[in-house]
N, C-alpha and C positions, 0 to 999 in steps of 0.2 A: 159264703159259708158263715153261718152264725156261730156264736160261742156255745160251748157245752158246759153246763153246770153239773158237777157230781155232788150229790146231796146226801147227807147222812140220813139213813133210812128212818130213824126215829122222828125226823122232822115231818115226814109224811103223816105219822100218827098224831103229832102235835097239832098240825094244821087241820087235820080232820076233826080232832076234839074241839078246836076253836070254832069250826064251822057249825057245830051243833049248838054252841052256846050263844052265838052272836044274835044281836037284834037284826038290823038290816045289813050291817057291815062291821068288819074289824080290820084294823091296820097293824102293821108291825114292820120290824127290820130283819134283814137277812145278814148273817155274820159269817165271814169266812176268809178265804185267801184267793188272790188272783195270781195266775202264772201265765206266761206267754202261751203255753199249750192249752191249758184248761183251768177252770175255776172250781173252787171247792166251797160248799156251803155246809158249815158244821153246826150252826145254830139258827133258829128262827125265834124271834121274841116279839110278843104282842105289845102294842103301845099301852102303857098303864092307863087305867081310867082316871079322869080328873075327879076331884073331890065331889063337885056338884053332880057329876054323872053317877057317882056311887050313891049319893043321897037321893036324888030325884029319879034315878033310873030313866033318864030321858031317852025316848025312842027317837033317834035321829034318822029321819027317813031319806034325806038327800045327801049325796056326796059333797055337795057344796058346803055342808056344815063341818067338813073335815077340818080340824084345827092344826093347820100347817105349823104354827109356831110351837105347839105342844109336842108334835112328833119330831120336829127339828131339835128341840131342847132334849128330848129323850135320846136321840141319836148322839148328841154331844156327851151326855152323861155316860151312855153305853161305851162310846169310843175310849173314854178314860179307863174303862175296866177291861180293855183288850190288850194283851201283851203284844210284843213285836210279831209281825207276820199276819196278824188278824186285823180286819177292818170291816166297816159297815159296807157290805157289797151291794145292797139294794133294799127295796121296799116291797112289801106284799099287801094285797087287799083281798079279803074273802067277802064276797058280797052276794046278795040275792039276785036272781035273774033280772029283775026289773031295773037294777042299777048297773047291769054289766056294760051297757054302751058308754057310760060316763067314766068307767074305771080307768081306762088308759090315760085320759087327760089328767085325772087326779094323780095317778102314779107318776106321770111325767113331771108334773109340778113338784111333787114331793121329792123325787130323786134329785132334781136340780137344787131345791132349797136345802135339803140335807147336805149335799156335797159342798154347797157354798159355805154353809155354817162350819163344816169340819175343816175345810181348807183354810178358813180365816184364822183358825187357832193353831195351825201347824207351823212349826219352825223349820221344817225341812222342805226341800223342793222335790217334786216328783222327778223320777228318772226319765230320760228321753223316750225309752222304749216301753214305758210303763203302760199297763192296761188301763184305759180310762172308761171302759164300758161298765155300766151298772145295771143290775137286774131289776126288772119290773114284773112281779109275779101276780097274776090274777087268778083267783079260784072261785068257781061258782058254788055257792053253798048248797044248791039243790042237786046239781048234776055231778059235783066234785071235779069238773073239768078244769085242767090246769093249763094256763097260757103264760109262757115266759117270753119276754122280749127284753132287749137291752137298748139303752141310750148312751151315747158318748157324751160324758159330762164336760169334756173339753170344748164341745161344740154346741153353743146355745141353740142353734137351729136343727140340732140332731133329730132325725126321725127314728121311729122304732124299728129294730131289726129282730127277726125271730131268733130264739135261742132254744137249745135242748135242755130239758130238765130231767136228770137221770138219778134215780135213787140207788144207793149202794150201801151195803152193810159194813159196819166197822171202818168207816171211811178214814177217821183220824186216829185209829187205835195204835198205829205204829208211826206216827209223825215224829220228826226229829226235834230235839230240844237243844237250844244253845243257851248257856248260862254265862254271865260275867258279873263281876263286881267292879264298879267304877268309883274311884275316890275323887270326890268333887271338892274343889277349893276355888270358888269363883269370887273375884273381887270386882264389884261394880261401883264405880264412882258416881256420886250424885252431883251433877253440875249445879253451881250456884245460880245459873240462869234458868234452870228448869222450873216451870211454874208450879207452885204449891208442893214442891217435893213429890211429884207424882211417882210414888214408889213402884206402883204396878207397872207403869210404862217403862220406867228406868230398868226395872228387873227384866222385863221382856227384852229390851234392847241388849242388856248384858247377856241374857241367855241366847239371844240371836248370834252374838259374836262367838260364844262358847260352842254353839251347835255347829258352827262352821269348822271349829277345831275337831269336833267329834267326826264330822264328815271326812276330814283329811287324815284321820288317825290310821294307824296300821293295826290290823286285827290278826292275832295269832290263834289259829284253831288247833287245840291240842298241842300247843307249842310250836306250830309250824306256820309260816306264811304260805298261803296257797294261791295259786293263779285264779283270777276271777272266773274264768270259764271252765275250770275243771269241775268234775262232779264232787259234791261234798263228801260222799261216801267212798270215793276212789281210794283203793289201797286198803280198805277195811274188809276183813274176812267176813263173809256171810256165814251164819250158823247153819249147817246142813241138818235136815231132818228135824229142825226145831219149829214146830207149828205155832208154838207160843210166840206172840209178837214181842220181840225184844226191843225195849225202848232204847234208842240211841241218844246219848247225851254228849254234847261237845263242850269242853271247857274253853272259854275264850278269854284271851288277855287283850286289853286295849292299850296301845302305845300312842300317847299323844305327842306331837312334835313340840320340842321345847322352843326352838326358834326356826325362823324360815331360813332356807338356804341362802348362800351368798348372792344368788341371782336376784333375790328380792331386796330392793333398797328399803331400808327401814327409816321412817321419818318420825321423830318424836313430836308429840303435840302437848303443849302445856295448857291445862284448863283449870279454871278456878272451881274448886269443889266445896260443897257445904257439908259433905258427909259421904258415907259409902255403905253399901250393902255387901255382906259376905255370906256366901252359901257354902257350908262345909258339911262333909259327911261322906259315908259310903253308901251307894245305892246299888240294890240288887236288880239286875236286868235279865229278862228272858225273851227268847223269840222261838217260835215254832215254825217248822217248815215241812211242807208235804213230802211224801216219800217216793215221788215219781221222778227219780234221777235229778234231784235239785242241784243247782249250780252253787258254787261257793258265793258268787256275788249276790244271789237271792238271799242267802242266809245272812251274810254280813249286812246287807241293806236293812233286813228286818230287825237285826239287833241294834244297828245304829239308830233306827227310828224309835226303838223302845227306850234306848238311853235318853234321847232328846225328849221324847214324850213324857217319860216318867218324872223328869225334873220340872218341866214346864207345867204339867198337870198339877203337881203338888203345889207349886207356887200359886197357881190359880185357885186351888182349893183353899189354901191358907188365906189369900186375900178375900175370898168370899166369906170365910169364917170370921175374919177380922171385921168386915163391914157389918155382918149380922150381929156380932157381939159388941163391937165398939163404935159402930156408926162410921160413916165416911169422912167425918170432919175432924178426926183425931189429929192434933198438930203437935203432940209432945214428941220431940225428936231427940230424946236422950238415948243413951245406948240401951238397946232392947234386944232380948233373945226370943225368938219364936221357934218352936219346934215344928218342923215340917211333918206332915202325916207319914206314918210308916206304911210300907208296902206289904200287902198280904196276898196270898194265892189260894185259890179254891179249885179242886179238881172238877172236870167235866165227866160225867158217867160215860163209860165205854170209850174213853179217849185218853191219849197221853197229854192232851192240851190242858192247861190250867188257866182260869180267868183270874183277873187281878182286881184289887181294890185298895183303898187307903183308909187308915184309921188314925185319929188323934188319940193321945195317950189316955184321955178320960172317956173314950167312947166304949160303950158296952158291946159285948158280943151280939146281943140281941138286935142292936141297931144295924150292925153289919148284915145279919141274917135278913132283917126287914128290907135292907137296900137291895140285896140279891133277889128277893122275891119281887120287889116293885120294878127294878130296872131290867132284870134278866129272866124274870118268871122262873126262878130256880130256888128251890128250898135247899138250905145248906145246914149240915150238922155242925155244931160248935167244934167238934174234934177234927173236922175237915178244913178248918181255917188255919193256914200256915202263915205265921208272921215271919217275914223274911229278913227283917233288918233290926238293927239297933236304932235308937233315936237319932235323928239328924237335925242340925239347926240351919 
């Protein structure tokens, strides 16, 4: 039995529109959520054209010319814009009939290189029972025929398995949202022995330790500790006769453990340090979960990942910004304050789900709007951009 993908109906129209514009082919990403029973695709996003393609309007006639690195970089940027519960679920190609026989090989390569790139950046480990199948969608631009297959990204020798691709209207119109605010105060020592004060590497190591604390935290949903395998909505009254989809929000509190229990022997280590990094502030986190009897553990896992991702993504964005503005060789290690970018959210039409992004204080609204068009092929009104946080350092 192959997997079944339930797909937001508007994606069918989006892919159809793309197929009329393309030269010989177009590639893109599928965004959604995996669950053990079924998978959901709520967005498809075409790969943005490279500058030289815009200028010269190159007609690329062979799939061999697919720029794997460019597509993988796009996937990394897009994954930063996804709140908890959403991920890059697969890759699509819309191609002319002449190219169809080469499509599966191209899709297979892309799926594995995208997954490798995304895994490298993650600070959390996948759960044992996690779905590791990713979708490879092929559409013929002439006949509009859709072929969906999956590859198991945990198995490098994985071969294609057939999958069902089913459109459904208002797929994520009543998904459940979980919100929490996490107060962060992370102290990361910089060892005197670490070469060149490699700030980025040290920060990542410190975040790694902190992420394990988040993984071990206790999560209270609407003030209660709930058993992992209970249904998230258990005990909540359903509204009768209400055809309007009521958005369900859950307020979550995160309790991190102050110290390990007496069963853990604690050994102190003395290390010579030449400085330290402190990350301080309150971060707003969100996760979205499908409404097909979701389990508590699915919801908490999605929220944990959002907490960990939002902090590590911001640090990554800050270091990229510092390298662009100050160059990689800055060695002035006086006390410095850098403001991490603030988180913002943007609604998805016809859905309770919101997408996320980050802005520096001096960044104009127009730049954020441009980024949404480039990365997610979505135009955003200035009044729809919700900045969720105060400044954090």
